[in-house]
N, C-alpha and C positions, 0 to 999 in steps of 0.2 A: 316889156317884160313885167314891170311892176304892176301894170294893169291886169295882166293875166294872173299874177300872184294874188292880187286883191280879189279878183273874180273867184278864184279857187277858195280863198279864205271865207268869203261870204257864203259859199255853198256849204260850208261846215256848220253854219249857224243853227239850222234845224236840229241837228244831232246834239250840238252844244246845249240847246234849250231843254231838250229832254233829259240830258245827263245832269245839267245844273239842278233841275228840280229833284231828280232822284237822289243826288248826293246831298242836296240841302235837307231833304227829309231824313236821311240817315244821320247827318251831322247834327241836326236840330234835336234829335232824341237824346243827345248827350249834354245839352245846354239847358239853362233855366228859361222860364217863359219869356223874359224880356229879350234875351239874345235870340231865341227862336223866332220871335215876332219881327225883330229887326232883320234877321236873315231872310225870312219869308218875304218881307216887303222889298228887300234888295234884289232877291232872285226874280220877283215879279217885274220889277223895274228894268232889270237887265234883259229879261225875256221880251219885254215890250220893245226895247231898242233893237234887239236882234231880229225880232219878227218884222219890225218896220223896215229894217235893212233888207231882209229877204223879200218882202213885198215889193220894194222898189226894184230890186234886182230882177224878179220874175216879170214885172211889168215891162221892163226894158229888154230882157233877154229871153223870156219864155220859160217853159217848165224844164226841169232837169231831174235826173235820177242820181241819187247819192248812194254809193255802194259802201257800206260800213266795213272798215278794215280792208277795203279793196279786194274782198273775197266775193266773187260773183255767185249768184244763186246756182244751185241750191245749197252751197256750203256757207254762203254769207247772207246778210240781210240787206234789204234795200229800203230807202226812203224815196218817195217821189213827191216833188215840190213844184207847185204851180201857183198861179195868182190866187186861186180860191183857197188853197191850203194856207198860204202865207197870210192872206187877209183874215181868214177865220182864226188862225193862231194869234194874230195881233189882237183881234176883237175879244177872244176868250181871255187873254191875259189882262186886258184893260178892265173887262167886266169883273173878273175875279179880284183884282186889286181894289176896285171901288166897293165891291161887296164886303170884303174883309175890313176895309177902313170904315165903311158905314156902320158895321155892326160891332166894331171893336169896343165901344164904350159899354155894350151890354154883355160882352163875353165874360167879364169879371163876375157879373151877377149870375149868368146862366151856366157857367162851367166852374166846378169847384177847384179850389187852389191845388196846384200840383198836376192838374190835367190840361192846363191851358197850353203848355208846351207841346203836348201830344196833338192838340188841335192843329197846330201849324205843321206838324209832321204829316198829318192826314191831308191837309190842303196842298202841301208840296207834292205828295204822291198822287193826289187827284189831278193836279195840273200836268204832271209828267205823263199820266195815262191819257189825258185828253189830247195833249200834243202828239203823243205816239199814235193815237187813233187817227188824227188828222194827217200825219205825214207817212205812216207806214205803207209799204207796198207789198206786205206779206200777210197772208190771212192768219197764220198761226200766231205771229207776233201780235196781230190785232186782238186775237182771243186772249192772250196773256195779259194785255193791258186792259181788256174788258174786265177781267177778274180783279186786277189791281184797282180799277175804278170802282167796282162793286164793293170791295172791302173798305176802301176809303170812304165811300158814300155812307155805308152802314155805320162806320165809326163816327162820322160827322153827325149822324142822326142820334145815336145813343150816347154820345159824350155828355149830353145834358141829362143827368141821371134823374129820371122820374118814370113812373109806371107807363105813361103814354108813349114816351120816346122808345123805351125798351120794346114795347109791343109793336110800335111802328117799325122799328129796326128789324124785328123778327119777320114781320109780314113782308117788308121790303126784301129781306134776304131770301125768303122762300120764293117769291115771284121772280126775283132777279136771277136766282140760280136755275129756275125753270127756263127762263129766257136764255141764259148762258148755255145750259145743257142742249137746248134745241140748236143754238148757234154752232156749238161744237159738233153736234151730229151732222149738221149741214156741211161744215168744213170737211169732216171725214168722208162724207159722200162725194163732195167735189174732188177730194184727193183720189178717191177710188175711181172716179170717172175720168179724171184728167192726168193724174200722176204728178201734179204740181201744187205748190202752195203760194207761189209768187203770182200776184194778181194778173199781171200782163200775160204770163204764160198760160194761166187758166183760161183767160179770155180767148187766146188763140186756139187752144184745144177745144173749147166749147164751140167756137165758130166752125171748126172742122166737123165736130159731132153733129151739129145742127145741119150743116151742108149735106152730110151723108144720111141724115134722117135716122140716126141710131140713138138708142138710149133716151128716147123722149120721155117716157114715164118717170124713170129715175131722176132725170134732170128737172122735170116739173116738180116732183116731190122735194128735191133739194132746194129749189128756189123758194117754194112755199115754206119749208122748215126754217130757212134762214130769215125770211121776211117776218114770220110769226115770232121767232125768237127775239129779233131786234125790236119788234113792235111791243112785245111784253116788257122789255127793258126800258123802253121810252114811254111807257104808260099810255099806249093807245087804248081807247075804249074798245072792248070791255075789260081790259087787263089793268085797270087803274086803281083797284081797290086799296092798294098800299099808299097811294099818293097823298090823300088829304091829311092823314096823320103824320106822315113823314115830313111834309112841308109845314104843317100847322103847329107842330109841337117841338120841333128842333130849334136850335139857336137861330137868331135872325140872319146871321151871315150864312149859316148852313142852308136855311130855307131859300135864300136868294141864290146861292151857288147851285144848289140842287135843281131848282126850277129853271134857272136860266142857262146852265151849262151842261149838266150831266146827261140829261135826256137828249140834248142836242148833239153830244158826242156820238151817241148810238145812231141817231138819225143821219149824221154826216157819214158815218161808216156805211150805212145803208145806201146813201148816194154813191159812194165809191164802189160798192159791190154792184149796184145797178149798171154803172157806166164802165167800170174798169175790170170787173170779174165776169159778170153774166153777159154784159153787152146790152145797151138800151133797147135795141130792136128785139132781141131774144126775150128780155124781161117783159116787154110790151106784149109780144105774141103769146107769152105763157098765160095771159089773162089774170095773173096775180094782181095786176094793177086794179082790176075791178073789185077784188076783195078789199084792198087797201082803201079804195075810193069809198066803198060802202061804210066801212068802219070809221073812216075819217068823217063822213057826213053825220053818222050817228054820234060820234064823240062831240062834234060841234054843238049838237042840240042837247044831248043828255048831260054833258058837262056843264052847260049853262043852266039847265033846269036844276041841277044839284046845287049850283052856286046860289041860285035865287032862294032856295029853301034854307040856306045856312044863316045862322044868327051869330056866327063867329067870323070876324073880318079876315083872319088869316086862313081859315079853312075855305072861306069864299074865294079868296085869291088862289088857293090851291086848286079848287075845282075849276076855276077859270083856266088853269093850265091844261086840264083835260080837253077843254074845248079848243084851245089854241094849238095843241098837238094834233087835234083832229083836222085843223086847217092845213097843217103841213102834209099830213097823209092824204088829204083830199087832193092837194096839188100833185103829189106823187102819183096818185091813182088816176089822174087825168091822162097819164101816159104820153104827154107831149113835152116838148122842150120848154115852152112858155110856162107850163104848169110847174116844171121843175125849178125854173128861175124864180117863180113866185114863192115856192116852198123854201128855197134857200134864203130869199130875202126875209121871209117870215121867221126863219131861224134867228136872224139878226134882230128883227123887230121885237120878237117875243122875249129874247134874252135881255135886251135893253129895257123893255117896259116892265117885265115881271119882277126883275131885281129892284127896279125903282119902286114898285108897289110894296114889296115886302119891307124894304128899308124904310120907306116913308110911313108904313103902317105902324112900325114900332114906336115912332115918334108920337103918333096919335094915341096909342094905347098908354104910353108913359104919362101923358097928361090927362088920362081918364081913369086914374087909380089902378093902372095895370090891367084893367078889364079889356077884353076883346069883343064884348057883346055890343051890338049896335046901339042899344039904348044908352050905354055908358059913354059912347063916342060922341054923343050930341054936343055940338059946339067945340069939339077938339081942334077943328081947323083954325079957330080964333086963338086957342091957347098955345098952339104950336104952328105959327103961320108958315114956317118953312116946310114942315112935313105936310100941312094941309095943301099948300100950293103944289108940292111934288106929287102927292097922291092924286090930285085933280088932273094934273098933266098925264099921269099914267092911265087914269080912268078914261080920259078923252081919247087917248091913243088906242086903248083897247076897243072902244066903241067905234073908232074909225073916223074921227073928226079931222078935217084937212089941216095941214101943217105938221102933223105928227106921223110917226112911222107906221102906226096901225092903219091909217088911211091908205098909204101906198101899198101895203100888203093886200088889203081888200080890193084895191083898184087892179093890182096885178092878177089876183085870182079871178076877178070879173073878166078881165081881158082874155085870160087863158080859157075861161068858160065859153066866151063868145066864139073863140076859134075852135071849139070842140063841139061839133054839132050833136054828137050822141049823148054828151054829158052836160050840155049847156043848161038845160031847164032845171034838173035837180040841183046843180051847183048854185045857180042864181037864186033859186027858192030858199035853199038852206042858208046861203050867205045872208039873205034878207032876214030870215027868221033868227039866225044867230046874232046878227047886229042888233035887232030889237031886244033880244034877251040880254045881250051885253049891256045895252043902255039901261035896262030895268035894274040890274043889280049894282052896276057901277055908279050910275047917276043917283040911285037911291042912297048909296053910301056917301057920295059927295054932298047931297042935300042934307043928309044927317049930320055930317061933320061941320056944316056951315049953318045949322039951325041954332039960333042963340038959346042959351040956358042961363037962368039967373039964380035959381034956388040951390045950386050945387057949387061948392068951392073946390076947384082943382088947381094944381100948380100950373103956372104959365111959363113957357120957355121962349126966350128971345132968340133972334137970329144969331147973335154972337156968343151965346152961352156954350154951345158945342160947335166950334168953328169947323172942325174936321167933318162932322156929320152934315152940317149945312153945305159945305163945299162939295161933298160927295153927292148930295141930292141935286145940287145945281149942275154938276157934271153929268148926271144921269138925264136931267131935263134937257141940257144942251145936246147930248148924244141923241136923244129922241127927236128933237127938233131937226138936228142935222140929217138924220135918216129920212125925215119927212120932207125936208126942203131940197136937199142935195141928193136925191135918190137916183137920178139918172146915171151919174158916173158909177155909182155902186152897182146898179143893175147891169151896166155895161161890163164891169169887172166880173160879175157873176156869170154872164153869158160867155165871156172870154175864158173864165176858169172852167166852166162845164165843157167848153170846146176842147180845152187842154186835157180834160179827164180821159177822153177817148184815145 
């Protein structure tokens, strides 16, 4: 009996995680910065523990549906939890904790006094929205938390008060609202076609519609609108114009969180819609996958070309995100199970690596007079050895050097391409071109930071001078190596999780 009670208690943890973050954001607004920061770290730590417990439970017992308030749909709301959801929730909580700890020493300089407490309110609300997008089984609830995520992200960009961040926040808001509007229109059309908002009920009704051969044009338009809406929100090429300024001029923690988690929340929602709402076979037959495939390939090339032309290290890293998001959509566009597995793994790889690059880059700029120009970064790897080592690891991972997570991503994409006869050649060609371009701008930066310079005096930072910052970088490096060396169990969990999606 106690085992059954324990089982039921664990099943409440996803709901607890979302609620903890929501209430922490509300409560933090009434406290000073120090208390808000401590509460934020405490909530993240608790969520890591809860998510780990849910992951262990789903690995052992499989997926389950949690009916909130015990009111069944359409009167109540549902969460659906499987291996993939629990694993991604755990991963997101860990990444956000490391991002906030890694950029904490800069927050005092980047955010004026009196607004630092608001920063933690926004991060709490953002985490709650990300967890809700991961767990929810209701499309309209997903839309509500998409908007909460948008507002939180906009606040995290513009909380650093200067002209560039305000402009970046306005551009982000315009593009994001366009994506949200399209997504909402798609939900309305789905509701009109099926009469349901619950994902599993929509899928059953779409299956019946497809079997009868009815409403094919409206269904195709609906799938296209939802896909484009989420593509805009996740900065797929050519909808990425807002991204470089948003990532390049916000606080270092904001840049790390935005690049590694926010866009991935929308992409994961698209995964759920493909499998749990539309149905994988219906989505494939709609040919929308071909559109996503083409845009993904274009993003891989043009994002890297833009990064090569940059002379600002943070904007270079930001443009690299455009290319990496292109990888994910290329995998989705292959329209195969192995392509989807590769895309999900790259969500993890990119989140771990891009946050590492942003956090380590601030350590290099701090010992270069605060400048982000490449010429000023010369020799910075010697002046801050910890940041130089971490940036080098992140760069090698992005290029695809073995032992790091980026290598496994490119290997999985290559294997998926070989098994897809129609798209094999363009995929392998663009993968090769993108890898060469990645090597050009990342290895150029690594060579620059390890080029000795004698005639300029900059401050030098030792490993023990900022222990929390050094520990965060080492954790990111360890996570990257873990994903690169122990990838097979993770890939197995992804395959199992995608199987549970259906």
